[in-house]
Structures are given as C-alpha cells and as structure tokens.
PDB file of N, CA, C and O in Angstrom:
ATOM      1  N   UNK A   1      -2.892  12.293  11.725  1.00  0.00           N
ATOM      2  CA  UNK A   1      -3.625  11.047  11.850  1.00  0.00           C
ATOM      3  C   UNK A   1      -2.966  10.223  12.955  1.00  0.00           C
ATOM      4  O   UNK A   1      -1.766   9.956  12.891  1.00  0.00           O
ATOM      5  N   UNK A   2      -3.724   9.822  13.952  1.00  0.00           N
ATOM      6  CA  UNK A   2      -3.145   9.030  15.039  1.00  0.00           C
ATOM      7  C   UNK A   2      -2.639   7.667  14.558  1.00  0.00           C
ATOM      8  O   UNK A   2      -3.140   7.100  13.587  1.00  0.00           O
ATOM      9  N   UNK A   3      -1.652   7.175  15.256  1.00  0.00           N
ATOM     10  CA  UNK A   3      -1.020   5.912  14.881  1.00  0.00           C
ATOM     11  C   UNK A   3      -2.010   4.758  14.900  1.00  0.00           C
ATOM     12  O   UNK A   3      -1.911   3.857  14.067  1.00  0.00           O
ATOM     13  N   UNK A   4      -2.957   4.760  15.821  1.00  0.00           N
ATOM     14  CA  UNK A   4      -3.927   3.671  15.907  1.00  0.00           C
ATOM     15  C   UNK A   4      -4.796   3.617  14.657  1.00  0.00           C
ATOM     16  O   UNK A   4      -5.164   2.532  14.208  1.00  0.00           O
ATOM     17  N   UNK A   5      -5.129   4.782  14.087  1.00  0.00           N
ATOM     18  CA  UNK A   5      -5.914   4.798  12.850  1.00  0.00           C
ATOM     19  C   UNK A   5      -5.122   4.218  11.686  1.00  0.00           C
ATOM     20  O   UNK A   5      -5.681   3.522  10.838  1.00  0.00           O
ATOM     21  N   UNK A   6      -3.832   4.500  11.641  1.00  0.00           N
ATOM     22  CA  UNK A   6      -2.983   3.949  10.586  1.00  0.00           C
ATOM     23  C   UNK A   6      -2.928   2.434  10.704  1.00  0.00           C
ATOM     24  O   UNK A   6      -3.026   1.728   9.700  1.00  0.00           O
ATOM     25  N   UNK A   7      -2.772   1.935  11.910  1.00  0.00           N
ATOM     26  CA  UNK A   7      -2.721   0.483  12.131  1.00  0.00           C
ATOM     27  C   UNK A   7      -4.056  -0.154  11.758  1.00  0.00           C
ATOM     28  O   UNK A   7      -4.078  -1.226  11.153  1.00  0.00           O
ATOM     29  N   UNK A   8      -5.156   0.483  12.106  1.00  0.00           N
ATOM     30  CA  UNK A   8      -6.473  -0.057  11.761  1.00  0.00           C
ATOM     31  C   UNK A   8      -6.666  -0.111  10.249  1.00  0.00           C
ATOM     32  O   UNK A   8      -7.185  -1.095   9.723  1.00  0.00           O
ATOM     33  N   UNK A   9      -6.251   0.941   9.550  1.00  0.00           N
ATOM     34  CA  UNK A   9      -6.359   0.950   8.087  1.00  0.00           C
ATOM     35  C   UNK A   9      -5.521  -0.174   7.484  1.00  0.00           C
ATOM     36  O   UNK A   9      -5.972  -0.862   6.569  1.00  0.00           O
ATOM     37  N   UNK A  10      -4.309  -0.363   7.990  1.00  0.00           N
ATOM     38  CA  UNK A  10      -3.449  -1.427   7.471  1.00  0.00           C
ATOM     39  C   UNK A  10      -4.055  -2.809   7.728  1.00  0.00           C
ATOM     40  O   UNK A  10      -3.978  -3.691   6.872  1.00  0.00           O
ATOM     41  N   UNK A  11      -4.649  -2.996   8.892  1.00  0.00           N
ATOM     42  CA  UNK A  11      -5.285  -4.280   9.202  1.00  0.00           C
ATOM     43  C   UNK A  11      -6.493  -4.520   8.301  1.00  0.00           C
ATOM     44  O   UNK A  11      -6.667  -5.622   7.781  1.00  0.00           O
ATOM     45  N   UNK A  12      -7.324  -3.505   8.113  1.00  0.00           N
ATOM     46  CA  UNK A  12      -8.510  -3.648   7.263  1.00  0.00           C
ATOM     47  C   UNK A  12      -8.111  -3.949   5.828  1.00  0.00           C
ATOM     48  O   UNK A  12      -8.695  -4.830   5.197  1.00  0.00           O
ATOM     49  N   UNK A  13      -7.131  -3.236   5.304  1.00  0.00           N
ATOM     50  CA  UNK A  13      -6.683  -3.475   3.929  1.00  0.00           C
ATOM     51  C   UNK A  13      -6.082  -4.880   3.807  1.00  0.00           C
ATOM     52  O   UNK A  13      -6.308  -5.570   2.813  1.00  0.00           O
ATOM     53  N   UNK A  14      -5.320  -5.297   4.816  1.00  0.00           N
ATOM     54  CA  UNK A  14      -4.749  -6.634   4.798  1.00  0.00           C
ATOM     55  C   UNK A  14      -5.801  -7.718   4.820  1.00  0.00           C
ATOM     56  O   UNK A  14      -5.691  -8.710   4.099  1.00  0.00           O
ATOM     57  N   UNK A  15      -6.822  -7.540   5.642  1.00  0.00           N
ATOM     58  CA  UNK A  15      -7.901  -8.537   5.702  1.00  0.00           C
ATOM     59  C   UNK A  15      -8.685  -8.562   4.391  1.00  0.00           C
ATOM     60  O   UNK A  15      -9.024  -9.635   3.892  1.00  0.00           O
ATOM     61  N   UNK A  16      -8.972  -7.389   3.833  1.00  0.00           N
ATOM     62  CA  UNK A  16      -9.670  -7.349   2.544  1.00  0.00           C
ATOM     63  C   UNK A  16      -8.865  -8.012   1.434  1.00  0.00           C
ATOM     64  O   UNK A  16      -9.418  -8.739   0.609  1.00  0.00           O
ATOM     65  N   UNK A  17      -7.567  -7.763   1.413  1.00  0.00           N
ATOM     66  CA  UNK A  17      -6.718  -8.387   0.406  1.00  0.00           C
ATOM     67  C   UNK A  17      -6.671  -9.900   0.596  1.00  0.00           C
ATOM     68  O   UNK A  17      -6.691 -10.654  -0.376  1.00  0.00           O
ATOM     69  N   UNK A  18      -6.610 -10.337   1.844  1.00  0.00           N
ATOM     70  CA  UNK A  18      -6.625 -11.773   2.126  1.00  0.00           C
ATOM     71  C   UNK A  18      -7.938 -12.408   1.672  1.00  0.00           C
ATOM     72  O   UNK A  18      -7.941 -13.487   1.080  1.00  0.00           O
ATOM     73  N   UNK A  19      -9.062 -11.724   1.956  1.00  0.00           N
ATOM     74  CA  UNK A  19     -10.360 -12.251   1.528  1.00  0.00           C
ATOM     75  C   UNK A  19     -10.449 -12.347   0.005  1.00  0.00           C
ATOM     76  O   UNK A  19     -10.951 -13.332  -0.536  1.00  0.00           O
ATOM     77  N   UNK A  20      -9.961 -11.320  -0.672  1.00  0.00           N
ATOM     78  CA  UNK A  20      -9.973 -11.342  -2.137  1.00  0.00           C
ATOM     79  C   UNK A  20      -9.104 -12.479  -2.659  1.00  0.00           C
ATOM     80  O   UNK A  20      -9.512 -13.215  -3.557  1.00  0.00           O
ATOM     81  N   UNK A  21      -7.906 -12.621  -2.094  1.00  0.00           N
ATOM     82  CA  UNK A  21      -7.001 -13.673  -2.551  1.00  0.00           C
ATOM     83  C   UNK A  21      -7.541 -15.067  -2.248  1.00  0.00           C
ATOM     84  O   UNK A  21      -7.276 -16.009  -2.995  1.00  0.00           O
ATOM     85  N   UNK A  22      -8.285 -15.206  -1.173  1.00  0.00           N
ATOM     86  CA  UNK A  22      -8.768 -16.514  -0.757  1.00  0.00           C
ATOM     87  C   UNK A  22     -10.050 -16.921  -1.467  1.00  0.00           C
ATOM     88  O   UNK A  22     -10.176 -18.066  -1.903  1.00  0.00           O
ATOM     89  N   UNK A  23     -10.995 -16.011  -1.589  1.00  0.00           N
ATOM     90  CA  UNK A  23     -12.331 -16.393  -2.024  1.00  0.00           C
ATOM     91  C   UNK A  23     -12.715 -15.987  -3.438  1.00  0.00           C
ATOM     92  O   UNK A  23     -13.748 -16.435  -3.937  1.00  0.00           O
ATOM     93  N   UNK A  24     -11.929 -15.163  -4.092  1.00  0.00           N
ATOM     94  CA  UNK A  24     -12.228 -14.783  -5.480  1.00  0.00           C
ATOM     95  C   UNK A  24     -11.234 -15.496  -6.388  1.00  0.00           C
ATOM     96  O   UNK A  24     -10.029 -15.262  -6.300  1.00  0.00           O
ATOM     97  N   UNK A  25     -11.737 -16.366  -7.259  1.00  0.00           N
ATOM     98  CA  UNK A  25     -10.829 -17.092  -8.149  1.00  0.00           C
ATOM     99  C   UNK A  25     -10.241 -16.161  -9.222  1.00  0.00           C
ATOM    100  O   UNK A  25     -10.958 -15.510  -9.983  1.00  0.00           O
ATOM    101  N   UNK A  26      -8.905 -16.132  -9.241  1.00  0.00           N
ATOM    102  CA  UNK A  26      -8.189 -15.316 -10.225  1.00  0.00           C
ATOM    103  C   UNK A  26      -6.956 -16.091 -10.673  1.00  0.00           C
ATOM    104  O   UNK A  26      -6.478 -16.985  -9.975  1.00  0.00           O
ATOM    105  N   UNK A  27      -6.462 -15.739 -11.827  1.00  0.00           N
ATOM    106  CA  UNK A  27      -5.206 -16.327 -12.293  1.00  0.00           C
ATOM    107  C   UNK A  27      -4.064 -15.812 -11.408  1.00  0.00           C
ATOM    108  O   UNK A  27      -4.132 -14.717 -10.849  1.00  0.00           O
ATOM    109  N   UNK A  28      -3.030 -16.622 -11.300  1.00  0.00           N
ATOM    110  CA  UNK A  28      -1.892 -16.286 -10.450  1.00  0.00           C
ATOM    111  C   UNK A  28      -1.248 -14.953 -10.763  1.00  0.00           C
ATOM    112  O   UNK A  28      -0.999 -14.167  -9.849  1.00  0.00           O
ATOM    113  N   UNK A  29      -0.965 -14.669 -12.045  1.00  0.00           N
ATOM    114  CA  UNK A  29      -0.333 -13.375 -12.362  1.00  0.00           C
ATOM    115  C   UNK A  29      -1.212 -12.172 -12.006  1.00  0.00           C
ATOM    116  O   UNK A  29      -0.699 -11.134 -11.588  1.00  0.00           O
ATOM    117  N   UNK A  30      -2.515 -12.305 -12.166  1.00  0.00           N
ATOM    118  CA  UNK A  30      -3.409 -11.203 -11.825  1.00  0.00           C
ATOM    119  C   UNK A  30      -3.405 -10.986 -10.319  1.00  0.00           C
ATOM    120  O   UNK A  30      -3.408  -9.848  -9.849  1.00  0.00           O
ATOM    121  N   UNK A  31      -3.399 -12.084  -9.564  1.00  0.00           N
ATOM    122  CA  UNK A  31      -3.364 -11.991  -8.105  1.00  0.00           C
ATOM    123  C   UNK A  31      -2.070 -11.333  -7.636  1.00  0.00           C
ATOM    124  O   UNK A  31      -2.083 -10.504  -6.726  1.00  0.00           O
ATOM    125  N   UNK A  32      -0.966 -11.701  -8.255  1.00  0.00           N
ATOM    126  CA  UNK A  32       0.324 -11.100  -7.903  1.00  0.00           C
ATOM    127  C   UNK A  32       0.351  -9.611  -8.227  1.00  0.00           C
ATOM    128  O   UNK A  32       0.863  -8.810  -7.445  1.00  0.00           O
ATOM    129  N   UNK A  33      -0.195  -9.246  -9.368  1.00  0.00           N
ATOM    130  CA  UNK A  33      -0.255  -7.839  -9.759  1.00  0.00           C
ATOM    131  C   UNK A  33      -1.135  -7.044  -8.792  1.00  0.00           C
ATOM    132  O   UNK A  33      -0.776  -5.935  -8.398  1.00  0.00           O
ATOM    133  N   UNK A  34      -2.264  -7.594  -8.416  1.00  0.00           N
ATOM    134  CA  UNK A  34      -3.147  -6.942  -7.452  1.00  0.00           C
ATOM    135  C   UNK A  34      -2.432  -6.728  -6.121  1.00  0.00           C
ATOM    136  O   UNK A  34      -2.504  -5.645  -5.539  1.00  0.00           O
ATOM    137  N   UNK A  35      -1.747  -7.755  -5.644  1.00  0.00           N
ATOM    138  CA  UNK A  35      -1.006  -7.636  -4.383  1.00  0.00           C
ATOM    139  C   UNK A  35       0.074  -6.561  -4.476  1.00  0.00           C
ATOM    140  O   UNK A  35       0.243  -5.772  -3.546  1.00  0.00           O
ATOM    141  N   UNK A  36       0.799  -6.524  -5.583  1.00  0.00           N
ATOM    142  CA  UNK A  36       1.863  -5.542  -5.756  1.00  0.00           C
ATOM    143  C   UNK A  36       1.296  -4.124  -5.787  1.00  0.00           C
ATOM    144  O   UNK A  36       1.856  -3.218  -5.169  1.00  0.00           O
ATOM    145  N   UNK A  37       0.200  -3.931  -6.494  1.00  0.00           N
ATOM    146  CA  UNK A  37      -0.413  -2.601  -6.578  1.00  0.00           C
ATOM    147  C   UNK A  37      -0.884  -2.139  -5.206  1.00  0.00           C
ATOM    148  O   UNK A  37      -0.687  -0.980  -4.840  1.00  0.00           O
ATOM    149  N   UNK A  38      -1.502  -3.031  -4.451  1.00  0.00           N
ATOM    150  CA  UNK A  38      -1.986  -2.666  -3.118  1.00  0.00           C
ATOM    151  C   UNK A  38      -0.815  -2.301  -2.206  1.00  0.00           C
ATOM    152  O   UNK A  38      -0.895  -1.325  -1.460  1.00  0.00           O
ATOM    153  N   UNK A  39       0.258  -3.066  -2.257  1.00  0.00           N
ATOM    154  CA  UNK A  39       1.427  -2.775  -1.413  1.00  0.00           C
ATOM    155  C   UNK A  39       2.053  -1.437  -1.802  1.00  0.00           C
ATOM    156  O   UNK A  39       2.414  -0.652  -0.926  1.00  0.00           O
ATOM    157  N   UNK A  40       2.187  -1.166  -3.093  1.00  0.00           N
ATOM    158  CA  UNK A  40       2.772   0.098  -3.544  1.00  0.00           C
ATOM    159  C   UNK A  40       1.907   1.280  -3.112  1.00  0.00           C
ATOM    160  O   UNK A  40       2.426   2.296  -2.649  1.00  0.00           O
ATOM    161  N   UNK A  41       0.594   1.150  -3.263  1.00  0.00           N
ATOM    162  CA  UNK A  41      -0.314   2.230  -2.847  1.00  0.00           C
ATOM    163  C   UNK A  41      -0.220   2.449  -1.339  1.00  0.00           C
ATOM    164  O   UNK A  41      -0.206   3.593  -0.885  1.00  0.00           O
ATOM    165  N   UNK A  42      -0.156   1.376  -0.562  1.00  0.00           N
ATOM    166  CA  UNK A  42      -0.038   1.520   0.888  1.00  0.00           C
ATOM    167  C   UNK A  42       1.277   2.167   1.297  1.00  0.00           C
ATOM    168  O   UNK A  42       1.298   2.992   2.211  1.00  0.00           O
ATOM    169  N   UNK A  43       2.363   1.812   0.645  1.00  0.00           N
ATOM    170  CA  UNK A  43       3.657   2.423   0.967  1.00  0.00           C
ATOM    171  C   UNK A  43       3.625   3.917   0.662  1.00  0.00           C
ATOM    172  O   UNK A  43       4.101   4.722   1.462  1.00  0.00           O
ATOM    173  N   UNK A  44       3.071   4.291  -0.483  1.00  0.00           N
ATOM    174  CA  UNK A  44       2.977   5.714  -0.829  1.00  0.00           C
ATOM    175  C   UNK A  44       2.081   6.444   0.170  1.00  0.00           C
ATOM    176  O   UNK A  44       2.394   7.560   0.585  1.00  0.00           O
ATOM    177  N   UNK A  45       0.979   5.822   0.555  1.00  0.00           N
ATOM    178  CA  UNK A  45       0.070   6.438   1.531  1.00  0.00           C
ATOM    179  C   UNK A  45       0.761   6.632   2.880  1.00  0.00           C
ATOM    180  O   UNK A  45       0.623   7.684   3.504  1.00  0.00           O
ATOM    181  N   UNK A  46       1.502   5.623   3.328  1.00  0.00           N
ATOM    182  CA  UNK A  46       2.214   5.739   4.607  1.00  0.00           C
ATOM    183  C   UNK A  46       3.268   6.834   4.541  1.00  0.00           C
ATOM    184  O   UNK A  46       3.431   7.594   5.496  1.00  0.00           O
ATOM    185  N   UNK A  47       3.988   6.926   3.419  1.00  0.00           N
ATOM    186  CA  UNK A  47       4.974   7.990   3.268  1.00  0.00           C
ATOM    187  C   UNK A  47       4.302   9.365   3.320  1.00  0.00           C
ATOM    188  O   UNK A  47       4.842  10.298   3.914  1.00  0.00           O
ATOM    189  N   UNK A  48       3.132   9.490   2.703  1.00  0.00           N
ATOM    190  CA  UNK A  48       2.417  10.763   2.743  1.00  0.00           C
ATOM    191  C   UNK A  48       1.924  11.075   4.150  1.00  0.00           C
ATOM    192  O   UNK A  48       1.982  12.226   4.583  1.00  0.00           O
ATOM    193  N   UNK A  49       1.445  10.077   4.861  1.00  0.00           N
ATOM    194  CA  UNK A  49       0.935  10.297   6.215  1.00  0.00           C
ATOM    195  C   UNK A  49       2.045  10.792   7.136  1.00  0.00           C
ATOM    196  O   UNK A  49       1.823  11.681   7.958  1.00  0.00           O
ATOM    197  N   UNK A  50       3.235  10.218   7.000  1.00  0.00           N
ATOM    198  CA  UNK A  50       4.339  10.616   7.860  1.00  0.00           C
ATOM    199  C   UNK A  50       5.124  11.807   7.308  1.00  0.00           C
ATOM    200  O   UNK A  50       6.111  12.223   7.915  1.00  0.00           O
ATOM    201  N   UNK A  51       4.707  12.358   6.178  1.00  0.00           N
ATOM    202  CA  UNK A  51       5.324  13.556   5.632  1.00  0.00           C
ATOM    203  C   UNK A  51       6.647  13.314   4.928  1.00  0.00           C
ATOM    204  O   UNK A  51       7.446  14.240   4.788  1.00  0.00           O
ATOM    205  N   UNK A  52       6.892  12.109   4.490  1.00  0.00           N
ATOM    206  CA  UNK A  52       8.158  11.795   3.826  1.00  0.00           C
ATOM    207  C   UNK A  52       8.050  11.790   2.306  1.00  0.00           C
ATOM    208  O   UNK A  52       9.066  11.741   1.613  1.00  0.00           O
ATOM    209  N   UNK A  53       6.835  11.840   1.787  1.00  0.00           N
ATOM    210  CA  UNK A  53       6.644  11.777   0.344  1.00  0.00           C
ATOM    211  C   UNK A  53       7.246  12.992  -0.357  1.00  0.00           C
ATOM    212  O   UNK A  53       7.764  12.878  -1.468  1.00  0.00           O
ATOM    213  N   UNK A  54       7.178  14.151   0.291  1.00  0.00           N
ATOM    214  CA  UNK A  54       7.737  15.361  -0.307  1.00  0.00           C
ATOM    215  C   UNK A  54       9.239  15.218  -0.526  1.00  0.00           C
ATOM    216  O   UNK A  54       9.757  15.657  -1.552  1.00  0.00           O
ATOM    217  N   UNK A  55       9.934  14.617   0.413  1.00  0.00           N
ATOM    218  CA  UNK A  55      11.379  14.461   0.278  1.00  0.00           C
ATOM    219  C   UNK A  55      11.741  13.515  -0.864  1.00  0.00           C
ATOM    220  O   UNK A  55      12.753  13.706  -1.538  1.00  0.00           O
ATOM    221  N   UNK A  56      10.923  12.512  -1.074  1.00  0.00           N
ATOM    222  CA  UNK A  56      11.198  11.564  -2.156  1.00  0.00           C
ATOM    223  C   UNK A  56      10.922  12.198  -3.516  1.00  0.00           C
ATOM    224  O   UNK A  56      11.703  12.035  -4.453  1.00  0.00           O
ATOM    225  N   UNK A  57       9.802  12.925  -3.619  1.00  0.00           N
ATOM    226  CA  UNK A  57       9.478  13.534  -4.906  1.00  0.00           C
ATOM    227  C   UNK A  57      10.373  14.721  -5.238  1.00  0.00           C
ATOM    228  O   UNK A  57      10.536  15.058  -6.410  1.00  0.00           O
ATOM    229  N   UNK A  58      10.953  15.357  -4.228  1.00  0.00           N
ATOM    230  CA  UNK A  58      11.826  16.507  -4.464  1.00  0.00           C
ATOM    231  C   UNK A  58      13.281  16.087  -4.691  1.00  0.00           C
ATOM    232  O   UNK A  58      14.119  16.936  -4.997  1.00  0.00           O
ATOM    233  N   UNK A  59      13.593  14.818  -4.549  1.00  0.00           N
ATOM    234  CA  UNK A  59      14.962  14.327  -4.704  1.00  0.00           C
ATOM    235  C   UNK A  59      15.378  14.415  -6.168  1.00  0.00           C
ATOM    236  O   UNK A  59      14.668  13.931  -7.049  1.00  0.00           O
ATOM    237  N   UNK A  60      16.523  15.029  -6.426  1.00  0.00           N
ATOM    238  CA  UNK A  60      17.033  15.185  -7.794  1.00  0.00           C
ATOM    239  C   UNK A  60      18.411  14.548  -7.897  1.00  0.00           C
ATOM    240  O   UNK A  60      19.236  14.654  -6.989  1.00  0.00           O
ATOM    241  N   UNK A  61      18.637  13.892  -9.013  1.00  0.00           N
ATOM    242  CA  UNK A  61      19.933  13.278  -9.274  1.00  0.00           C
ATOM    243  C   UNK A  61      20.633  14.109 -10.330  1.00  0.00           C
ATOM    244  O   UNK A  61      20.031  14.464 -11.344  1.00  0.00           O
ATOM    245  N   UNK A  62      21.881  14.418 -10.105  1.00  0.00           N
ATOM    246  CA  UNK A  62      22.626  15.227 -11.069  1.00  0.00           C
ATOM    247  C   UNK A  62      22.532  16.699 -10.744  1.00  0.00           C
ATOM    248  O   UNK A  62      22.441  17.095  -9.582  1.00  0.00           O
ATOM    249  N   UNK A  63      22.556  17.517 -11.811  1.00  0.00           N
ATOM    250  CA  UNK A  63      22.532  18.977 -11.611  1.00  0.00           C
ATOM    251  C   UNK A  63      21.207  19.453 -11.200  1.00  0.00           C
ATOM    252  O   UNK A  63      21.020  20.652 -10.992  1.00  0.00           O
TER     253      UNK A  63
END
C-alpha cells in the first residue's frame, strides 16, 4: 500500500472522528471510549500495513 494512501486513510478517519465528536451529542465517557477504540484500531492497522504486527504477536515472555 503506497504511503499516500495510508496518509489519506488517516486523514479521512480523523475528519470523520472529528465530525462525530463535534456534531453528534454523546456523553463524555462514551466519546472518550470511541476515540480510544478508533486510535487502537488505527495503530493495529498501521502495524499490519508496515508488517510489524507479526513481530508483536509472536513476542513471547519467559520460556
């Protein structure tokens, strides 16, 4: 996936999240939870796009 497509996806998701936070009335904790879920999903997606997710899931602690 080209870098420009990744940047476009991040911008679109950011604008959508901003629109939701601005124009849809929600309680504060729900808004915070929504923001956290979106950020976590985006981080996992970026790790998968760059091929780093395998290293994180294969990491073992101990024996």
